[in-house]
SERO-4910 file (N, C-alpha, C, O; in steps of 0.05 Angstrom, whole numbers):
BEGIN
 pado doro    nc1    nc2    nc3   cac1   cac2   cac3    cc1    cc2    cc3    oc1    oc2    oc3
  Unk    A     21    -21    -11     -5     -2     -4     17     20      0     36     18     15
  Unk    A      9     43    -20     25     68    -24     26     82      2      8     76     17
  Unk    A     47    104     11     37    127     32     10    142     25     -6    146     43
  Unk    A      2    150     -1    -12    170      0    -36    149      0    -56    163      2
  Unk    A    -44    123     -3    -65    116     -3    -68    105     35    -90    110     45
  Unk    A    -53     97     48    -44     99     72    -54    126     90    -66    126    111
  Unk    A    -46    142     77    -51    176     87    -83    184     82    -99    198     94
  Unk    A    -86    172     64   -124    174     58   -150    163     74   -172    172     81
  Unk    A   -132    131     78   -140    116     95   -139    130    131   -159    137    143
  Unk    A   -116    132    142   -118    146    163   -131    171    172   -141    175    195
  Unk    A   -131    194    141   -161    207    142   -184    206    154   -193    216    175
  Unk    A   -193    191    134   -217    182    138   -223    165    165   -244    171    178
  Unk    A   -207    146    175   -209    138    201   -216    165    223   -235    172    237
  Unk    A   -190    173    215   -198    191    246   -223    214    230   -237    224    248
  Unk    A   -227    219    217   -254    241    215   -274    220    217   -295    230    208
  Unk    A   -278    198    225   -300    173    235   -287    164    259   -290    180    278
  Unk    A   -275    145    263   -270    131    286   -262    111    280   -249     96    295
  Unk    A   -269    104    255   -263     65    249   -274     64    221   -283     82    208
  Unk    A   -271     39    213   -273     32    184   -294     31    187   -304     40    167
  Unk    A   -320     18    211   -341     11    197   -350     31    192   -362     34    171
  Unk    A   -347     56    214   -372     74    201   -358     86    182   -371    102    169
  Unk    A   -333     83    176   -346    103    148   -344     72    118   -336     78     95
  Unk    A   -349     52    123   -356     31    113   -399     32    114   -414     29     95
  Unk    A   -406     37    142   -434     25    137   -449     59    155   -472     66    151
  Unk    A   -432     72    173   -450     93    178   -446    124    181   -458    138    196
  Unk    A   -426    131    163   -416    150    157   -439    169    134   -444    156    114
  Unk    A   -451    196    134   -454    204    118   -439    207     94   -418    219     91
  Unk    A   -452    193     76   -433    191     40   -426    212     30   -404    213     18
  Unk    A   -445    237     32   -433    268     30   -404    280     52   -384    293     47
  Unk    A   -411    271     73   -384    283     94   -362    249     79   -342    250     93
  Unk    A   -360    230     64   -340    214     60   -335    241     34   -318    258     33
  Unk    A   -355    236     15   -349    237      2   -336    281      4   -324    291    -15
  Unk    A   -341    293     23   -314    315     28   -289    306     33   -268    320     31
  Unk    A   -290    290     37   -258    269     51   -248    265     29   -231    278     17
  Unk    A   -258    246     23   -248    227     11   -242    229    -25   -228    214    -39
  Unk    A   -257    252    -32   -266    254    -55   -297    239    -71   -307    219    -62
  Unk    A   -308    254    -96   -338    244    -89   -330    216   -105   -349    200   -101
  Unk    A   -308    205   -121   -312    174   -121   -311    148   -108   -314    125   -115
  Unk    A   -304    162    -81   -313    145    -62   -327    153    -53   -330    137    -34
  Unk    A   -347    173    -48   -372    160    -35   -381    158    -52   -403    163    -41
  Unk    A   -388    154    -80   -406    144   -100   -407    108    -80   -422    100    -62
  Unk    A   -384     96    -94   -375     74    -80   -383     50    -59   -391     27    -59
  Unk    A   -372     78    -35   -396     73     -9   -410     64    -16   -410     39    -16
  Unk    A   -436     83    -27   -458     91    -24   -470     63    -40   -484     46    -30
  Unk    A   -461     65    -64   -462     35    -91   -458     12    -56   -476     -2    -47
  Unk    A   -436     15    -46   -420     -9    -29   -453    -17    -10   -458    -40     -5
  Unk    A   -470      4     -3   -488      3     15   -504    -13      7   -511    -33     19
  Unk    A   -513     -3    -18   -541    -12    -37   -536    -31    -54   -548    -36    -75
  Unk    A   -506    -50    -40   -516    -82    -41   -505    -75    -81   -501    -95    -95
  Unk    A   -503    -57    -90   -492    -49   -123   -468    -56   -132   -464    -52   -156
  Unk    A   -445    -69   -116   -428    -73   -117   -423   -109   -119   -438   -123   -106
  Unk    A   -407   -119   -133   -394   -149   -128   -363   -153   -118   -342   -155   -131
  Unk    A   -367   -153    -88   -344   -161    -71   -341   -191    -79   -362   -200    -85
  Unk    A   -310   -216    -82   -303   -234    -87   -280   -237    -52   -257   -231    -50
  Unk    A   -296   -245    -34   -293   -249    -12   -251   -261     -9   -241   -272    -29
  Unk    A   -233   -257     15   -213   -266     14   -216   -292     30   -235   -301     43
  Unk    A   -196   -301     24   -187   -324     49   -156   -330     48   -140   -328     30
  Unk    A   -152   -341     83   -124   -351     81   -108   -330     86    -85   -337     82
  Unk    A   -109   -312     92    -91   -287     90    -95   -268     50    -78   -252     43
  Unk    A   -117   -275     31   -110   -280      5   -138   -253     10   -161   -256     19
  Unk    A   -123   -231      0   -149   -204      1   -162   -205    -13   -157   -211    -36
  Unk    A   -198   -197      3   -208   -201    -24   -214   -174    -38   -209   -152    -29
  Unk    A   -230   -182    -67   -228   -163    -75   -257   -146    -90   -279   -156    -91
  Unk    A   -251   -125    -99   -280   -113   -117   -272   -100   -148   -256    -89   -161
  Unk    A   -301   -112   -145   -306   -124   -183   -322    -84   -183   -337    -76   -166
  Unk    A   -314    -71   -200   -329    -49   -209   -337    -48   -237   -328    -52   -260
  Unk    A   -356    -39   -224   -374    -32   -254   -343    -13   -274   -321     -3   -269
  Unk    A   -365    -21   -303   -339    -17   -326   -338     19   -325   -315     26   -329
  Unk    A   -354     37   -322   -361     54   -308   -346     65   -295   -343     89   -300
  Unk    A   -332     55   -276   -310     72   -260   -283     53   -260   -265     62   -246
  Unk    A   -277     33   -271   -256     26   -274   -235     48   -274   -236     72   -277
  Unk    A   -217     31   -269   -179     64   -268   -188     77   -287   -198     99   -284
  Unk    A   -185     64   -311   -169     79   -332   -202     96   -331   -195    104   -309
  Unk    A   -222    104   -333   -234    129   -325   -235    140   -300   -229    163   -297
  Unk    A   -240    127   -284   -240    135   -257   -207    159   -258   -202    180   -246
  Unk    A   -194    146   -273   -159    165   -274   -164    196   -290   -149    215   -286
  Unk    A   -181    199   -304   -181    210   -323   -199    248   -314   -199    271   -322
  Unk    A   -211    232   -294   -240    247   -277   -218    265   -257   -199    254   -246
  Unk    A   -222    294   -256   -206    300   -228   -230    305   -210   -249    321   -214
  Unk    A   -226    290   -190   -256    277   -176   -242    282   -145   -259    279   -127
  Unk    A   -216    290   -135   -213    293    -99   -190    275   -102   -184    262   -122
  Unk    A   -174    277    -71   -159    276    -57   -150    235    -79   -129    238    -91
  Unk    A   -156    222    -81   -165    193    -71   -167    189   -103   -172    166   -110
  Unk    A   -163    209   -121   -171    199   -147   -156    178   -169   -138    190   -182
  Unk    A   -158    166   -172   -141    138   -176   -127    120   -170   -115    104   -185
  Unk    A   -130    123   -138   -121     99   -119   -129     81   -119   -117     63   -107
  Unk    A   -170     71   -141   -168     45   -132   -157     19   -149   -165     -4   -145
  Unk    A   -133     30   -174   -110     12   -182   -108     -3   -169   -120    -24   -174
  Unk    A    -96     -2   -149    -88    -18   -133   -108    -38   -119    -97    -58   -108
  Unk    A   -136    -36   -119   -161    -61   -117   -170    -69   -141   -191    -82   -139
  Unk    A   -163    -68   -163   -165    -79   -183   -151   -111   -190   -154   -121   -212
***
């Protein structure tokens, strides 16, 4: 994980208290203010069950399968916020 990604993670957790708060309870608008509109959109989609997640196992990380219009090549071209382009590590 890059220092930049780690820094974004720390900012979000510090703002909301925990990963669980960020992923499940924090207002999407507030997440988007801190992490950028793309992250806000992805959190919203995840909460509505609109993202496919392949679970991890035995020390293997799970994977997020992004919809075609949100794949990193397309997301990188948009100026979205501090975490723009950071989804590359998860595809």
